[in-house]
N, C-alpha and C positions, 0 to 999 in steps of 0.2 A: 572783534571784529574780522571774523575767519570767513566773513561772506566779503572782504573789501581783499581779500587772496583769490578769490575766485574772480567776483571782477577784473583783477589786472590777468588773471589766466584765459578768461572770456576775451576779454575787448584788447587785449595785447596781444593778443596767440597773431591779430593783423600782422603787428610788427614784427613775431617771432617769425613767419611767412615772409618775409620782406628780409628781412636777418638770417634764418638758420632753413630757411626753405631750400637754399638748394643742396644741403647735405639730404633733406627729404626727397630733392626729386631723386637725387644721386642713389640712394639704399637698394643694395643689388638685393628687392625680394624677387623672390619664385612669381614671376607673371602668368605662369601655368597653371599654376595651382594654387586657388580663392585661399582652402583649410591653412596650406601655407604660410602663407602671402598674411592672415590674419595674427598667424600666431606671431612670423617674426615685425607683422608693427607693432604686436604687444610689445614684444621684449626692448622692442628701440623706447617704446615708451616708459616700459619700467623702467630703463637705465637713464632716463634724462629725470624722471621723478624719485626714484633711485638720490639721485646728484643732489638736487633741488633739496630733498632734504636734508640731506649729510649738511650743508650749507644752512640748512635754517637751524639745524639741530648746535652748528659751530659759532652763532649769532644770537642763537636764543641766550647763547651760555653768559653771552657778552652782556646782553639784555638783562639778565638773573643777576651778575654781578653789578646790577645800575641799580639792580632793584631793594637790594640789601639794606645800598644805602638813603631808603625811603625813598627815591628822584620814580618813581611809577608813572603819576602821576603827567610831574614834570617831563619823564625820558617820552614818552606820546603826543604830549603837546611840543617837545623839541621834534621828535621823525617828523610830525606834520608841516610845521616850520623846515626845515629841510626838504622836503619834499616838493614843496611849493617853492624855494628859493634853486633849486635846481631847475626851475622850466625859467625862471624869469631870469637868469644866471647868463649870459651874454655866453656863445658856445666858443669866442675867442679868449674868453678868460679860462674856459675849460682846456681848455689849449696851450696857454700860457702855462696852468698851473697841475701839471698832469701830472699826478700821482701814480701813475698804473706802469708807471716805465719803468721799474723795477719789476715787475711781474710778465713781461714781454716775453723772452726765455722760456718761463713757464707755460706762455698762451703757445708759444709757436710747437716746444713741442706737442703739444694738447694736439697744436692743427697738423705735424705733420704723422703723429699716430691716428689721428681720424684718415688722414690720407688712405692708408695703410692698410685700416681694417675696411676701408670701402671698394676693396680692391677683393675683397676675402667673400668668401660666401658660407663660412661656415653657424653652426648653432647662436656658437658663443657671438659674433660678431657682432648684430645689431645689439645687444643688452651693449657691449663695450663701446656701440658708436652713441649710443643714447646717454652712458655713462658719461663720457668724453664732451657728447655736444653739453651736454647740464654745466659746464664748467667753462664753457668759452663765454666770456666777457659780452655781456646787452645788458644796456640803458636798463629795461623793464624789469630784469632781474633783479639790478640794484636796488629798486624801489620795493621789488616785493622782501629783498635782503634789510630795509629798513623798517617794514611791519614785522619779519620772523624777531627785529630788537625790541621792537616794541610790547610783542609779547613778554618778554619777561621770562622767560621758561623753555629750557634745551629742548621740552616734548612737543611745546602749544607752538615754538617756531618752526620745528620741522614738519608738522602739520598743515602748518601755515602757509611752507614753501612747495610740500604733496598738493595742498586744495591749488594752488598756482600752477601748478606743472598741469593737475588736470586738466584745468578749465583749457591751457593749451590745447590736448589732445584734438577735437570735434575739426581744428581748424589746421590742423599740423596734420591729422590722417587724413584732410582734404586735398590735400597739397599733394602726399605722395600717391593717391591714387587721380587725382584730375590736373597733376606740375601744377606749371604756373600763370594761375586760374586769373589773377587780378592784373586786371591793366591799369597804366599807368593811373587814370581820374581816379582812382579809386584809392589807392595805396595814397594820391597825396593827399584824400579827405580822411585817409584815416591817420595818419603825421599828422593831422590837425586836431582830428577829437582824440588823440594820444595824452598831449601835453591835459588839456581840460580835464581827459579822466583823473590822473595825476592830482593837478590842483583839486577837484574834488574830493578823494579819497586823502590827503593831505588835510582838509578842511574837517574830515571825519574825525582823522585822529587827534587834533585840535579839539573838538568840540569831546570828544570821548574826553583827554586829559583835566577837559575846567571839570571833571562831574557832575553835573546840571540832575542830573538825576532821572535821566529820562534813560526809561528801559532797553535796555542793546543796542545804544548807543552812546548812552553816555552814564554808564550808570555811577553811582553816590559811591566814592572813598570807603571802602572798607575800614573802620578805626576801632582798637577793644582798648573800653573804657575799664576803668575799675571804679568801684565805691568806698570813698577815702573816709566814710561816716561808718564805724563800725558798732557792731550791735554788741554792746557787751553783756546785756537782759540772759539771765538766762531762759530756758524753753522749756516748756511744761514737762516735760522728760525728767529733766537735766531738776526740777523741781522736787521733783516727787523721789528720786533717787537723795535729795536732801534732806526732804519728809521723813525719809527712813532710814536716812541715819540717824536724824538729831531722837527717832525713838528709840533705836538701842541705844 
């Protein structure tokens, strides 16, 4: 299901431009030296992908702990249901039961650190900005985290989030070069399309969990079988050994 991470990144990057675009617009890149500018942008993206990979590693461990109890297929279905549920649950409900309040202080510290880094122009600044940017709250990142959990493996979870980050690079790079190039009408259409994308990917996770035997989409679950019939008959070599012993 790694291709779903790429889909999240490519199509969801329109959302990223709206949410994280201001950070990209304000990057203190050297606009007089194209070679240096490319290197600075690379460090920024590398920092973001590094942060996403760490997040994927952590939540991949969560998925692995659930898989140890034999919930791999059920976990994929549950993740798909949660993705779809998040889209259809009214925003008022989320505001009423906001579980992110305890981390507001941590987020405010990340934002203040970002503000300080945006004023600098040292080589490590762009890596730090990208890394901090990766930990900012984002609904689309949360959806990708669901995929990392469903992977059921820390390395796979890390790879899932890294591919998600790679998918956001083309449009985020365009935002750095071109600035705020999306008009209001285009943004509105993208906002309407993103929930549809999340529902489609949620359905894919459900189909994957059902184990329908569809290659690359819904493979059959791997189960180990043990033959209960024990063959006690001696083999040909064993018969020869018995005959030699009898002759002696």
